[in-house]
C-alpha positions in Angstrom: -34.5 1.8 -37.0 -30.5 1.7 -37.4 -29.7 -1.1 -35.8 -31.9 -4.2 -33.8 -30.5 -1.3 -30.1 -31.2 2.3 -32.1 -34.5 3.5 -32.5 -35.6 6.6 -33.8 -38.9 9.2 -34.6 -39.4 12.0 -36.5 -42.3 14.0 -36.5 -43.3 16.8 -38.5 -46.6 19.3 -36.8 -48.7 21.8 -38.1 -51.1 23.8 -36.0 -53.8 26.7 -36.3 -55.2 28.1 -33.6 -58.2 30.5 -34.5 -60.6 32.4 -32.1 -62.6 35.0 -32.4 -64.5 36.6 -29.8 -67.8 39.1 -31.0 -69.6 41.4 -28.8 -72.7 39.8 -29.7 -74.0 43.0 -30.6 -76.6 42.2 -33.9 -76.7 45.8 -35.0 -73.0 47.1 -34.4 -71.2 43.7 -34.2 -67.5 43.5 -33.2 -64.9 40.6 -33.6 -61.8 40.3 -31.9 -59.9 38.1 -34.0 -56.6 35.7 -32.9 -54.3 33.5 -34.2 -51.4 31.5 -33.6 -49.7 28.8 -36.6 -47.0 26.6 -35.8 -44.9 25.1 -37.6 -42.8 21.7 -35.9 -40.1 19.0 -36.6 -38.9 16.6 -33.4 -36.9 14.6 -33.8 -36.3 11.6 -31.2 -33.8 8.5 -30.8 -33.8 5.8 -27.7 -31.1 3.8 -27.3 -31.3 -0.1 -25.5 -28.3 -1.5 -24.0 -29.3 -4.5 -22.6 -32.7 -4.8 -20.0 -31.2 -2.9 -17.7 -30.5 0.8 -19.5 -32.1 3.1 -22.0 -31.2 6.1 -22.6 -33.2 8.1 -24.9 -32.3 11.8 -26.5 -33.5 14.2 -29.3 -34.8 17.8 -30.5 -37.7 19.3 -31.1 -37.7 22.9 -32.9 -41.4 25.4 -33.5 -41.8 28.2 -34.9 -44.7 30.5 -34.3 -46.5 32.7 -36.0 -49.2 34.9 -33.7 -51.4 37.2 -34.6 -52.4 38.7 -31.2 -55.8 40.5 -32.3 -57.4 42.0 -35.0 -60.2 43.9 -34.7 -63.3 44.3 -37.3 -66.3 45.8 -37.2 -69.5 46.8 -40.0 -69.8 49.5 -38.9 -68.0 52.5 -40.8 -67.2 55.3 -37.7 -65.4 52.8 -36.1 -61.8 52.8 -36.1 -60.5 49.0 -37.3 -57.1 48.0 -35.4 -55.0 45.2 -35.8 -51.8 44.3 -33.2 -48.6 43.5 -35.2 -48.1 39.6 -36.2 -44.8 38.4 -34.5 -42.9 35.7 -35.1 -40.8 33.5 -32.7 -39.0 30.7 -32.4 -38.9 27.6 -29.6 -35.6 24.8 -29.5 -35.0 22.5 -26.8 -32.5 19.7 -26.5 -32.8 16.6 -24.1 -31.2 13.6 -22.9 -33.0 10.7 -20.4 -30.8 8.3 -19.0 -33.6 5.1 -17.5 -32.1 2.5 -15.3 -33.0 -1.0 -13.4 -31.4 -0.7 -10.3 -33.0 -4.6 -9.2 -36.2 -5.5 -10.3 -38.1 -3.2 -7.9 -36.1 0.0 -9.1 -35.3 2.2 -11.0 -33.5 5.4 -11.7 -34.2 8.1 -14.2 -32.7 11.3 -14.7 -32.1 13.6 -18.1 -31.0 17.4 -18.7 -33.7 19.5 -21.2 -32.3 22.8 -22.1 -34.8 25.1 -24.1 -34.8 28.5 -25.7 -37.5 31.3 -26.7 -36.4 33.5 -28.7 -38.8 36.5 -30.6 -37.7 37.4 -34.4 -37.8 40.8 -35.7 -39.6 43.6 -33.8 -43.0 45.1 -33.0 -44.1 46.2 -30.1 -44.9 45.9 -27.3 -48.9 47.1 -25.3 -48.9 47.4 -21.6 -52.3 48.6 -20.6 -53.6 49.1 -16.5 -57.1 49.1 -16.0 
């Protein structure tokens, strides 16, 4: 809290998603493993000027590390395949205003600008079934 009218909140978030799909075979098991790991920083501000106005603004930035698919098997005759690891960044800034017009009517408007960018190079695969 900077003043009685301005409040700040900082969040650091880590996510680690793992998913495995297998063919259910006990003799020749095949697993497809995919992962997403996120590192996020978020900064929010809230400013109140009296009972009728509240302004919120802030930003969020997330670094994504994606392993789209790795095929593993215990069968030595099967070729193991792994799609390339992909990294990306997602950023956004926002602003919103809550304005109380009367005791029964309130207006809310705002703006959010966001972007998503791949980092580095890696091939894209398109499969026709």
